[in-house]
All heavy atoms as TSV, in Angstrom:
chain	resi	resn	atom	element	x	y	z
A	1	MET	N	N	-5.437	-28.543	24.508
A	1	MET	CA	C	-5.034	-27.833	23.247
A	1	MET	C	C	-4.541	-28.788	22.289
A	1	MET	O	O	-3.638	-29.596	22.568
A	1	MET	CB	C	-3.914	-26.868	23.667
A	1	MET	CG	C	-3.618	-25.859	22.606
A	1	MET	SD	S	-2.457	-24.712	23.477
A	1	MET	CE	C	-2.650	-23.372	22.450
A	2	SER	N	N	-5.143	-28.719	21.077
A	2	SER	CA	C	-4.780	-29.701	20.028
A	2	SER	C	C	-3.730	-29.134	19.162
A	2	SER	O	O	-3.393	-27.893	19.193
A	2	SER	CB	C	-6.008	-30.023	19.236
A	2	SER	OG	O	-6.464	-28.929	18.511
A	3	ASP	N	N	-3.203	-29.976	18.197
A	3	ASP	CA	C	-2.152	-29.463	17.281
A	3	ASP	C	C	-2.738	-28.426	16.306
A	3	ASP	O	O	-1.984	-27.475	15.889
A	3	ASP	CB	C	-1.675	-30.650	16.478
A	3	ASP	CG	C	-0.793	-31.645	17.354
A	3	ASP	OD1	O	-0.318	-31.132	18.370
A	3	ASP	OD2	O	-0.790	-32.786	16.943
A	4	THR	N	N	-4.024	-28.480	16.024
A	4	THR	CA	C	-4.565	-27.490	15.067
A	4	THR	C	C	-4.691	-26.108	15.774
A	4	THR	O	O	-4.804	-25.080	15.025
A	4	THR	CB	C	-5.918	-27.930	14.591
A	4	THR	OG1	O	-6.781	-28.144	15.720
A	4	THR	CG2	C	-5.815	-29.188	13.757
A	5	ASP	N	N	-4.642	-26.064	17.071
A	5	ASP	CA	C	-4.757	-24.725	17.794
A	5	ASP	C	C	-3.511	-23.891	17.498
A	5	ASP	O	O	-3.498	-22.625	17.586
A	5	ASP	CB	C	-4.927	-24.873	19.257
A	5	ASP	CG	C	-6.318	-25.470	19.629
A	5	ASP	OD1	O	-7.194	-25.311	18.764
A	5	ASP	OD2	O	-6.503	-26.011	20.684
A	6	ASN	N	N	-2.395	-24.502	17.208
A	6	ASN	CA	C	-1.131	-23.812	16.955
A	6	ASN	C	C	-0.965	-23.367	15.515
A	6	ASN	O	O	0.005	-22.697	15.189
A	6	ASN	CB	C	0.078	-24.712	17.333
A	6	ASN	CG	C	0.104	-24.907	18.852
A	6	ASN	OD1	O	-0.318	-24.108	19.627
A	6	ASN	ND2	N	0.629	-26.080	19.284
A	7	ASP	N	N	-1.862	-23.817	14.577
A	7	ASP	CA	C	-1.743	-23.417	13.253
A	7	ASP	C	C	-2.042	-21.938	13.112
A	7	ASP	O	O	-2.930	-21.435	13.677
A	7	ASP	CB	C	-2.699	-24.213	12.337
A	7	ASP	CG	C	-2.356	-25.687	12.269
A	7	ASP	OD1	O	-1.164	-26.004	12.537
A	7	ASP	OD2	O	-3.138	-26.547	11.959
A	8	ILE	N	N	-1.357	-21.326	12.260
A	8	ILE	CA	C	-1.469	-19.897	11.997
A	8	ILE	C	C	-2.489	-19.704	10.893
A	8	ILE	O	O	-2.250	-20.204	9.863
A	8	ILE	CB	C	-0.156	-19.205	11.738
A	8	ILE	CG1	C	0.752	-19.252	12.890
A	8	ILE	CG2	C	-0.422	-17.687	11.362
A	8	ILE	CD1	C	2.167	-18.810	12.664
A	9	ASP	N	N	-3.477	-18.931	11.063
A	9	ASP	CA	C	-4.489	-18.702	10.061
A	9	ASP	C	C	-4.078	-17.417	9.323
A	9	ASP	O	O	-4.121	-16.335	9.920
A	9	ASP	CB	C	-5.934	-18.498	10.676
A	9	ASP	CG	C	-6.907	-18.300	9.620
A	9	ASP	OD1	O	-6.740	-18.600	8.533
A	9	ASP	OD2	O	-8.072	-17.881	10.021
A	10	THR	N	N	-3.703	-17.566	8.113
A	10	THR	CA	C	-3.297	-16.379	7.401
A	10	THR	C	C	-4.360	-15.730	6.499
A	10	THR	O	O	-4.178	-14.725	5.798
A	10	THR	CB	C	-2.113	-16.752	6.369
A	10	THR	OG1	O	-2.533	-17.806	5.526
A	10	THR	CG2	C	-0.893	-17.147	7.145
A	11	ASP	N	N	-5.577	-16.287	6.576
A	11	ASP	CA	C	-6.708	-15.831	5.857
A	11	ASP	C	C	-7.586	-14.746	6.611
A	11	ASP	O	O	-8.637	-14.370	6.197
A	11	ASP	CB	C	-7.629	-16.873	5.340
A	11	ASP	CG	C	-6.912	-17.799	4.379
A	11	ASP	OD1	O	-6.021	-17.353	3.646
A	11	ASP	OD2	O	-7.288	-19.005	4.404
A	12	TYR	N	N	-7.008	-14.266	7.727
A	12	TYR	CA	C	-7.815	-13.445	8.554
A	12	TYR	C	C	-7.780	-11.940	8.033
A	12	TYR	O	O	-8.683	-11.166	8.371
A	12	TYR	CB	C	-7.226	-13.356	9.979
A	12	TYR	CG	C	-5.787	-12.872	10.062
A	12	TYR	CD1	C	-5.524	-11.561	10.309
A	12	TYR	CD2	C	-4.756	-13.738	10.022
A	12	TYR	CE1	C	-4.255	-11.028	10.394
A	12	TYR	CE2	C	-3.486	-13.294	10.150
A	12	TYR	CZ	C	-3.257	-11.952	10.307
A	12	TYR	OH	O	-1.946	-11.490	10.345
A	13	CYS	N	N	-6.874	-11.499	7.277
A	13	CYS	CA	C	-6.809	-10.201	6.717
A	13	CYS	C	C	-7.591	-10.097	5.404
A	13	CYS	O	O	-7.120	-10.818	4.437
A	13	CYS	CB	C	-5.361	-9.721	6.630
A	13	CYS	SG	S	-5.253	-7.949	6.136
A	14	LEU	N	N	-8.574	-9.265	5.312
A	14	LEU	CA	C	-9.353	-9.197	4.084
A	14	LEU	C	C	-8.922	-7.982	3.206
A	14	LEU	O	O	-9.525	-7.794	2.141
A	14	LEU	CB	C	-10.866	-8.975	4.450
A	14	LEU	CG	C	-11.363	-10.180	5.273
A	14	LEU	CD1	C	-12.781	-9.826	5.705
A	14	LEU	CD2	C	-11.280	-11.488	4.563
A	15	ILE	N	N	-7.967	-7.218	3.714
A	15	ILE	CA	C	-7.464	-6.089	2.906
A	15	ILE	C	C	-6.248	-6.464	2.106
A	15	ILE	O	O	-5.292	-7.033	2.580
A	15	ILE	CB	C	-7.086	-4.875	3.864
A	15	ILE	CG1	C	-8.431	-4.445	4.681
A	15	ILE	CG2	C	-6.590	-3.788	3.160
A	15	ILE	CD1	C	-8.050	-3.581	5.857
A	16	ASP	N	N	-6.265	-6.091	0.811
A	16	ASP	CA	C	-5.114	-6.379	-0.039
A	16	ASP	C	C	-4.081	-5.251	0.136
A	16	ASP	O	O	-4.459	-4.085	-0.152
A	16	ASP	CB	C	-5.545	-6.429	-1.541
A	16	ASP	CG	C	-4.401	-6.722	-2.501
A	16	ASP	OD1	O	-3.397	-7.255	-2.034
A	16	ASP	OD2	O	-4.538	-6.424	-3.701
A	17	VAL	N	N	-2.934	-5.605	0.710
A	17	VAL	CA	C	-1.916	-4.605	1.036
A	17	VAL	C	C	-0.714	-4.699	0.003
A	17	VAL	O	O	0.272	-4.133	0.335
A	17	VAL	CB	C	-1.392	-4.714	2.431
A	17	VAL	CG1	C	-2.443	-4.450	3.440
A	17	VAL	CG2	C	-0.903	-6.173	2.724
A	18	SER	N	N	-0.983	-5.325	-1.094
A	18	SER	CA	C	0.144	-5.362	-2.060
A	18	SER	C	C	0.391	-4.051	-2.585
A	18	SER	O	O	-0.462	-3.233	-2.843
A	18	SER	CB	C	-0.219	-6.382	-3.090
A	18	SER	OG	O	-1.387	-6.003	-3.790
A	19	MET	N	N	1.615	-3.805	-2.925
A	19	MET	CA	C	2.075	-2.447	-3.427
A	19	MET	C	C	1.995	-2.584	-4.994
A	19	MET	O	O	2.190	-3.607	-5.535
A	19	MET	CB	C	3.512	-2.177	-3.078
A	19	MET	CG	C	3.687	-1.992	-1.552
A	19	MET	SD	S	2.797	-0.659	-0.854
A	19	MET	CE	C	3.648	0.695	-1.618
A	20	PRO	N	N	1.701	-1.495	-5.644
A	20	PRO	CA	C	1.698	-1.402	-7.109
A	20	PRO	C	C	3.139	-1.592	-7.649
A	20	PRO	O	O	4.070	-1.379	-6.950
A	20	PRO	CB	C	1.174	0.072	-7.450
A	20	PRO	CG	C	0.828	0.666	-6.153
A	20	PRO	CD	C	1.327	-0.212	-5.038
A	21	PRO	N	N	3.233	-2.130	-8.818
A	21	PRO	CA	C	4.566	-2.310	-9.367
A	21	PRO	C	C	5.237	-0.950	-9.682
A	21	PRO	O	O	4.588	0.070	-9.964
A	21	PRO	CB	C	4.213	-3.059	-10.681
A	21	PRO	CG	C	2.903	-2.628	-11.065
A	21	PRO	CD	C	2.211	-2.465	-9.824
A	22	LYS	N	N	6.546	-0.877	-9.451
A	22	LYS	CA	C	7.267	0.338	-9.785
A	22	LYS	C	C	7.326	0.543	-11.252
A	22	LYS	O	O	7.455	-0.432	-12.037
A	22	LYS	CB	C	8.731	0.272	-9.279
A	22	LYS	CG	C	8.784	-0.038	-7.792
A	22	LYS	CD	C	8.474	1.185	-6.973
A	22	LYS	CE	C	8.718	0.936	-5.508
A	22	LYS	NZ	N	8.038	1.785	-4.633
A	23	ALA	N	N	7.233	1.832	-11.728
A	23	ALA	CA	C	7.299	2.115	-13.151
A	23	ALA	C	C	8.655	2.161	-13.618
A	23	ALA	O	O	9.587	2.565	-12.942
A	23	ALA	CB	C	6.633	3.477	-13.350
A	24	ASP	N	N	8.852	1.702	-14.889
A	24	ASP	CA	C	10.135	1.775	-15.563
A	24	ASP	C	C	10.499	3.201	-16.032
A	24	ASP	O	O	11.630	3.505	-16.219
A	24	ASP	CB	C	10.223	0.711	-16.710
A	24	ASP	CG	C	10.251	-0.710	-16.107
A	24	ASP	OD1	O	10.621	-0.919	-14.955
A	24	ASP	OD2	O	9.714	-1.568	-16.904
A	25	GLY	N	N	9.460	3.943	-16.320
A	25	GLY	CA	C	9.567	5.255	-16.752
A	25	GLY	C	C	8.288	5.960	-16.914
A	25	GLY	O	O	7.257	5.277	-16.659
A	26	PRO	N	N	8.264	7.172	-17.474
A	26	PRO	CA	C	6.960	7.882	-17.615
A	26	PRO	C	C	6.066	7.113	-18.581
A	26	PRO	O	O	6.492	6.378	-19.420
A	26	PRO	CB	C	7.417	9.279	-18.217
A	26	PRO	CG	C	8.807	9.310	-18.047
A	26	PRO	CD	C	9.412	7.979	-17.903
A	27	PRO	N	N	4.704	7.297	-18.563
A	27	PRO	CA	C	4.035	8.228	-17.669
A	27	PRO	C	C	3.784	7.613	-16.266
A	27	PRO	O	O	3.657	6.402	-16.104
A	27	PRO	CB	C	2.699	8.365	-18.288
A	27	PRO	CG	C	2.467	7.125	-19.059
A	27	PRO	CD	C	3.821	6.678	-19.452
A	28	TYR	N	N	3.819	8.486	-15.303
A	28	TYR	CA	C	3.650	8.106	-13.871
A	28	TYR	C	C	2.272	8.379	-13.400
A	28	TYR	O	O	1.655	9.444	-13.880
A	28	TYR	CB	C	4.636	8.815	-12.974
A	28	TYR	CG	C	6.095	8.458	-13.266
A	28	TYR	CD1	C	6.946	9.367	-13.965
A	28	TYR	CD2	C	6.532	7.224	-12.972
A	28	TYR	CE1	C	8.287	9.072	-14.207
A	28	TYR	CE2	C	7.922	6.920	-13.264
A	28	TYR	CZ	C	8.783	7.834	-13.878
A	28	TYR	OH	O	10.042	7.494	-14.193
A	29	ALA	N	N	1.764	7.622	-12.506
A	29	ALA	CA	C	0.355	7.907	-11.932
A	29	ALA	C	C	0.558	9.110	-11.033
A	29	ALA	O	O	1.521	9.437	-10.472
A	29	ALA	CB	C	-0.079	6.772	-11.200
A	30	ASP	N	N	-0.589	9.945	-10.908
A	30	ASP	CA	C	-0.615	10.987	-10.027
A	30	ASP	C	C	-0.977	10.532	-8.629
A	30	ASP	O	O	-1.828	9.672	-8.478
A	30	ASP	CB	C	-1.586	12.105	-10.465
A	30	ASP	CG	C	-1.138	12.761	-11.735
A	30	ASP	OD1	O	0.136	12.821	-12.044
A	30	ASP	OD2	O	-1.956	13.321	-12.555
A	31	CYS	N	N	-0.544	11.191	-7.603
A	31	CYS	CA	C	-0.859	10.958	-6.177
A	31	CYS	C	C	-2.289	11.351	-6.020
A	31	CYS	O	O	-2.765	12.316	-6.506
A	31	CYS	CB	C	0.038	11.759	-5.275
A	31	CYS	SG	S	-0.379	11.599	-3.557
A	32	VAL	N	N	-3.081	10.472	-5.312
A	32	VAL	CA	C	-4.557	10.758	-5.179
A	32	VAL	C	C	-4.726	11.905	-4.104
A	32	VAL	O	O	-5.806	12.500	-4.021
A	32	VAL	CB	C	-5.217	9.522	-4.689
A	32	VAL	CG1	C	-5.247	8.445	-5.838
A	32	VAL	CG2	C	-4.747	8.921	-3.425
A	33	LEU	N	N	-3.711	12.257	-3.357
A	33	LEU	CA	C	-3.860	13.266	-2.295
A	33	LEU	C	C	-3.308	14.657	-2.771
A	33	LEU	O	O	-4.064	15.698	-2.559
A	33	LEU	CB	C	-3.179	12.839	-1.024
A	33	LEU	CG	C	-3.706	11.582	-0.393
A	33	LEU	CD1	C	-2.818	11.206	0.813
A	33	LEU	CD2	C	-5.158	11.757	-0.062
A	34	CYS	N	N	-2.057	14.664	-3.385
A	34	CYS	CA	C	-1.534	15.978	-3.753
A	34	CYS	C	C	-1.321	16.170	-5.233
A	34	CYS	O	O	-0.940	17.288	-5.650
A	34	CYS	CB	C	-0.195	16.106	-2.992
A	34	CYS	SG	S	1.050	15.038	-3.621
A	35	GLN	N	N	-1.624	15.197	-6.006
A	35	GLN	CA	C	-1.513	15.298	-7.468
A	35	GLN	C	C	-0.160	15.338	-7.998
A	35	GLN	O	O	0.056	15.619	-9.218
A	35	GLN	CB	C	-2.352	16.437	-8.013
A	35	GLN	CG	C	-3.823	16.427	-7.626
A	35	GLN	CD	C	-4.540	15.103	-7.942
A	35	GLN	OE1	O	-4.386	14.549	-9.059
A	35	GLN	NE2	N	-5.190	14.545	-7.004
A	36	GLU	N	N	0.855	15.117	-7.140
A	36	GLU	CA	C	2.227	15.034	-7.659
A	36	GLU	C	C	2.488	13.667	-8.310
A	36	GLU	O	O	1.795	12.684	-7.911
A	36	GLU	CB	C	3.205	15.200	-6.466
A	36	GLU	CG	C	3.221	16.627	-5.920
A	36	GLU	CD	C	3.803	17.656	-6.873
A	36	GLU	OE1	O	4.736	17.370	-7.522
A	36	GLU	OE2	O	3.177	18.725	-6.815
A	37	PRO	N	N	3.444	13.568	-9.210
A	37	PRO	CA	C	3.735	12.231	-9.774
A	37	PRO	C	C	4.285	11.272	-8.806
A	37	PRO	O	O	4.967	11.641	-7.816
A	37	PRO	CB	C	4.867	12.563	-10.867
A	37	PRO	CG	C	4.908	14.048	-10.991
A	37	PRO	CD	C	4.274	14.616	-9.700
A	38	THR	N	N	3.877	10.125	-8.961
A	38	THR	CA	C	4.347	8.968	-8.092
A	38	THR	C	C	5.410	8.120	-8.799
A	38	THR	O	O	5.812	8.481	-9.891
A	38	THR	CB	C	3.179	8.007	-7.648
A	38	THR	OG1	O	2.772	7.336	-8.804
A	38	THR	CG2	C	2.029	8.812	-7.061
A	39	GLU	N	N	5.870	7.079	-8.146
A	39	GLU	CA	C	6.844	6.159	-8.766
A	39	GLU	C	C	6.154	4.986	-9.393
A	39	GLU	O	O	6.790	4.001	-9.770
A	39	GLU	CB	C	7.936	5.738	-7.764
A	39	GLU	CG	C	7.279	5.198	-6.478
A	39	GLU	CD	C	8.248	5.110	-5.352
A	39	GLU	OE1	O	9.282	5.810	-5.386
A	39	GLU	OE2	O	8.016	4.322	-4.444
A	40	TYR	N	N	4.805	5.044	-9.513
A	40	TYR	CA	C	4.006	3.971	-10.071
A	40	TYR	C	C	3.541	4.305	-11.457
A	40	TYR	O	O	3.334	5.395	-11.753
A	40	TYR	CB	C	2.845	3.675	-9.129
A	40	TYR	CG	C	3.279	3.417	-7.689
A	40	TYR	CD1	C	2.876	4.327	-6.682
A	40	TYR	CD2	C	4.092	2.411	-7.347
A	40	TYR	CE1	C	3.228	4.142	-5.408
A	40	TYR	CE2	C	4.481	2.171	-6.068
A	40	TYR	CZ	C	4.097	3.067	-5.049
A	40	TYR	OH	O	4.562	2.906	-3.801
A	41	PRO	N	N	3.318	3.263	-12.270
A	41	PRO	CA	C	2.907	3.491	-13.661
A	41	PRO	C	C	1.474	4.102	-13.754
A	41	PRO	O	O	0.657	3.807	-12.914
A	41	PRO	CB	C	2.905	2.109	-14.407
A	41	PRO	CG	C	2.895	1.199	-13.225
A	41	PRO	CD	C	3.464	1.841	-12.076
A	42	ALA	N	N	1.177	4.962	-14.731
A	42	ALA	CA	C	-0.063	5.507	-14.873
A	42	ALA	C	C	-1.132	4.456	-15.228
A	42	ALA	O	O	-2.344	4.710	-14.990
A	42	ALA	CB	C	-0.065	6.543	-15.973
A	43	SER	N	N	-0.673	3.316	-15.777
A	43	SER	CA	C	-1.641	2.291	-16.160
A	43	SER	C	C	-2.144	1.488	-14.925
A	43	SER	O	O	-3.118	0.742	-15.082
A	43	SER	CB	C	-1.012	1.243	-17.106
A	43	SER	OG	O	0.094	0.663	-16.553
A	44	TYR	N	N	-1.604	1.659	-13.748
A	44	TYR	CA	C	-2.047	0.926	-12.538
A	44	TYR	C	C	-3.300	1.419	-12.086
A	44	TYR	O	O	-3.653	2.586	-11.887
A	44	TYR	CB	C	-1.041	1.088	-11.395
A	44	TYR	CG	C	-1.431	0.423	-10.157
A	44	TYR	CD1	C	-1.236	-0.926	-10.032
A	44	TYR	CD2	C	-1.968	1.103	-9.081
A	44	TYR	CE1	C	-1.610	-1.642	-8.864
A	44	TYR	CE2	C	-2.337	0.426	-7.951
A	44	TYR	CZ	C	-2.167	-0.973	-7.889
A	44	TYR	OH	O	-2.583	-1.590	-6.765
A	45	LYS	N	N	-4.322	0.503	-11.841
A	45	LYS	CA	C	-5.626	0.791	-11.385
A	45	LYS	C	C	-5.613	0.750	-9.869
A	45	LYS	O	O	-5.348	-0.333	-9.263
A	45	LYS	CB	C	-6.703	-0.174	-12.002
A	45	LYS	CG	C	-6.663	-0.132	-13.488
A	45	LYS	CD	C	-7.149	1.185	-14.025
A	45	LYS	CE	C	-7.219	1.117	-15.586
A	45	LYS	NZ	N	-7.127	2.402	-16.167
A	46	GLY	N	N	-5.940	1.712	-9.180
A	46	GLY	CA	C	-6.019	1.706	-7.738
A	46	GLY	C	C	-5.492	2.927	-7.151
A	46	GLY	O	O	-5.158	3.851	-7.881
A	47	ILE	N	N	-5.369	3.016	-5.822
A	47	ILE	CA	C	-4.951	4.180	-5.121
A	47	ILE	C	C	-3.397	4.249	-5.194
A	47	ILE	O	O	-2.765	3.254	-4.782
A	47	ILE	CB	C	-5.443	4.183	-3.660
A	47	ILE	CG1	C	-6.969	4.248	-3.650
A	47	ILE	CG2	C	-4.844	5.319	-2.889
A	47	ILE	CD1	C	-7.606	4.095	-2.303
A	48	THR	N	N	-2.889	5.335	-5.629
A	48	THR	CA	C	-1.418	5.505	-5.687
A	48	THR	C	C	-1.085	6.818	-4.899
A	48	THR	O	O	-1.802	7.760	-5.050
A	48	THR	CB	C	-0.823	5.576	-7.089
A	48	THR	OG1	O	-1.569	6.608	-7.848
A	48	THR	CG2	C	-1.073	4.300	-7.798
A	49	MET	N	N	-0.070	6.756	-4.127
A	49	MET	CA	C	0.403	7.994	-3.464
A	49	MET	C	C	1.853	8.200	-3.696
A	49	MET	O	O	2.639	7.316	-3.789
A	49	MET	CB	C	0.141	7.879	-1.913
A	49	MET	CG	C	-1.286	7.925	-1.502
A	49	MET	SD	S	-1.560	7.918	0.258
A	49	MET	CE	C	-1.526	6.193	0.618
A	50	CYS	N	N	2.249	9.490	-3.640
A	50	CYS	CA	C	3.676	9.806	-3.771
A	50	CYS	C	C	4.404	9.410	-2.450
A	50	CYS	O	O	3.783	9.129	-1.421
A	50	CYS	CB	C	3.831	11.308	-4.014
A	50	CYS	SG	S	3.402	12.359	-2.579
A	51	PRO	N	N	5.706	9.302	-2.433
A	51	PRO	CA	C	6.443	8.941	-1.259
A	51	PRO	C	C	6.084	9.806	0.007
A	51	PRO	O	O	6.025	9.307	1.049
A	51	PRO	CB	C	7.908	9.001	-1.683
A	51	PRO	CG	C	7.876	8.846	-3.132
A	51	PRO	CD	C	6.558	9.455	-3.601
A	52	VAL	N	N	5.930	11.103	-0.230
A	52	VAL	CA	C	5.632	11.999	0.876
A	52	VAL	C	C	4.247	11.667	1.506
A	52	VAL	O	O	4.165	11.529	2.780
A	52	VAL	CB	C	5.755	13.467	0.456
A	52	VAL	CG1	C	5.291	14.388	1.589
A	52	VAL	CG2	C	7.142	13.875	0.007
A	53	CYS	N	N	3.338	11.532	0.705
A	53	CYS	CA	C	1.973	11.181	1.163
A	53	CYS	C	C	1.892	9.854	1.742
A	53	CYS	O	O	1.203	9.569	2.811
A	53	CYS	CB	C	0.921	11.387	0.108
A	53	CYS	SG	S	0.590	13.159	-0.357
A	54	GLU	N	N	2.650	8.883	1.200
A	54	GLU	CA	C	2.757	7.492	1.830
A	54	GLU	C	C	3.276	7.560	3.187
A	54	GLU	O	O	2.776	6.955	4.103
A	54	GLU	CB	C	3.572	6.545	0.940
A	54	GLU	CG	C	2.800	6.082	-0.328
A	54	GLU	CD	C	3.700	5.132	-1.124
A	54	GLU	OE1	O	4.981	4.988	-0.791
A	54	GLU	OE2	O	3.226	4.533	-2.075
A	55	TRP	N	N	4.347	8.386	3.361
A	55	TRP	CA	C	4.977	8.486	4.693
A	55	TRP	C	C	3.993	9.190	5.649
A	55	TRP	O	O	3.849	8.683	6.763
A	55	TRP	CB	C	6.249	9.324	4.522
A	55	TRP	CG	C	6.938	9.539	5.816
A	55	TRP	CD1	C	6.862	10.570	6.656
A	55	TRP	CD2	C	7.925	8.595	6.349
A	55	TRP	NE1	N	7.675	10.332	7.787
A	55	TRP	CE2	C	8.312	9.133	7.585
A	55	TRP	CE3	C	8.433	7.411	5.894
A	55	TRP	CZ2	C	9.225	8.561	8.392
A	55	TRP	CZ3	C	9.379	6.721	6.817
A	55	TRP	CH2	C	9.766	7.312	7.989
A	56	ARG	N	N	3.324	10.165	5.259
A	56	ARG	CA	C	2.377	10.871	6.184
A	56	ARG	C	C	1.190	9.999	6.549
A	56	ARG	O	O	0.707	9.996	7.604
A	56	ARG	CB	C	1.904	12.095	5.547
A	56	ARG	CG	C	2.964	13.245	5.412
A	56	ARG	CD	C	2.442	14.493	4.794
A	56	ARG	NE	N	3.492	15.479	4.740
A	56	ARG	CZ	C	3.486	16.489	3.861
A	56	ARG	NH1	N	2.528	16.617	3.039
A	56	ARG	NH2	N	4.499	17.312	3.885
A	57	GLU	N	N	0.730	9.237	5.530
A	57	GLU	CA	C	-0.391	8.237	5.821
A	57	GLU	C	C	0.142	7.204	6.842
A	57	GLU	O	O	-0.595	6.787	7.763
A	57	GLU	CB	C	-0.826	7.613	4.497
A	57	GLU	CG	C	-2.022	6.720	4.711
A	57	GLU	CD	C	-3.258	7.316	5.063
A	57	GLU	OE1	O	-3.367	8.586	5.024
A	57	GLU	OE2	O	-4.256	6.570	5.449
A	58	ALA	N	N	1.389	6.693	6.684
A	58	ALA	CA	C	1.931	5.709	7.651
A	58	ALA	C	C	1.974	6.334	9.007
A	58	ALA	O	O	1.689	5.665	9.985
A	58	ALA	CB	C	3.235	5.225	7.174
A	59	GLU	N	N	2.517	7.576	9.072
A	59	GLU	CA	C	2.584	8.287	10.378
A	59	GLU	C	C	1.164	8.373	11.052
A	59	GLU	O	O	0.943	8.193	12.246
A	59	GLU	CB	C	3.170	9.646	10.232
A	59	GLU	CG	C	4.629	9.637	10.045
A	59	GLU	CD	C	5.187	11.053	9.970
A	59	GLU	OE1	O	4.469	11.906	9.424
A	59	GLU	OE2	O	6.308	11.333	10.498
A	60	ARG	N	N	0.217	8.792	10.200
A	60	ARG	CA	C	-1.204	8.990	10.685
A	60	ARG	C	C	-1.846	7.764	11.305
A	60	ARG	O	O	-2.486	7.729	12.245
A	60	ARG	CB	C	-2.011	9.612	9.530
A	60	ARG	CG	C	-3.373	10.032	10.003
A	60	ARG	CD	C	-4.163	10.568	8.830
A	60	ARG	NE	N	-4.640	9.514	7.930
A	60	ARG	CZ	C	-5.576	8.687	8.146
A	60	ARG	NH1	N	-6.319	8.692	9.288
A	60	ARG	NH2	N	-5.916	7.766	7.303
A	61	THR	N	N	-1.551	6.570	10.583
A	61	THR	CA	C	-2.212	5.304	10.913
A	61	THR	C	C	-1.420	4.470	11.879
A	61	THR	O	O	-1.914	3.467	12.295
A	61	THR	CB	C	-2.606	4.579	9.669
A	61	THR	OG1	O	-1.360	4.255	8.941
A	61	THR	CG2	C	-3.594	5.337	8.750
A	62	ALA	N	N	-0.215	4.932	12.212
A	62	ALA	CA	C	0.683	4.148	13.102
A	62	ALA	C	C	0.067	4.055	14.532
A	62	ALA	O	O	-0.543	5.043	14.965
A	62	ALA	CB	C	2.058	4.668	13.087
A	63	CYS	N	N	0.335	3.005	15.180
A	63	CYS	CA	C	-0.098	2.906	16.602
A	63	CYS	C	C	0.806	3.704	17.435
A	63	CYS	O	O	1.997	3.627	17.415
A	63	CYS	CB	C	-0.086	1.412	17.043
A	63	CYS	SG	S	-0.526	1.090	18.666
A	64	SER	N	N	0.166	4.606	18.252
A	64	SER	CA	C	0.950	5.433	19.145
A	64	SER	C	C	1.189	4.877	20.500
A	64	SER	O	O	1.703	5.578	21.355
A	64	SER	CB	C	0.374	6.837	19.196
A	64	SER	OG	O	-0.946	6.714	19.730
A	65	GLY	N	N	0.732	3.740	20.688
A	65	GLY	CA	C	1.003	3.290	21.978
A	65	GLY	C	C	0.646	2.192	22.742
A	65	GLY	O	O	0.871	1.843	23.747
């Protein structure tokens, strides 16, 4: 086993998991699932979800075991 085998490769994940910036005030982006206002700015391009839908999505995709 060489020294390079212990190096951690951080380029393995191809999905951008960065969160949108929090909005300072209205207008807020609508949730893509329930159309309720989110805490993200309306100018943000991408998928935005309200806190309830974010929580439900996290529950749905969590590893159960």
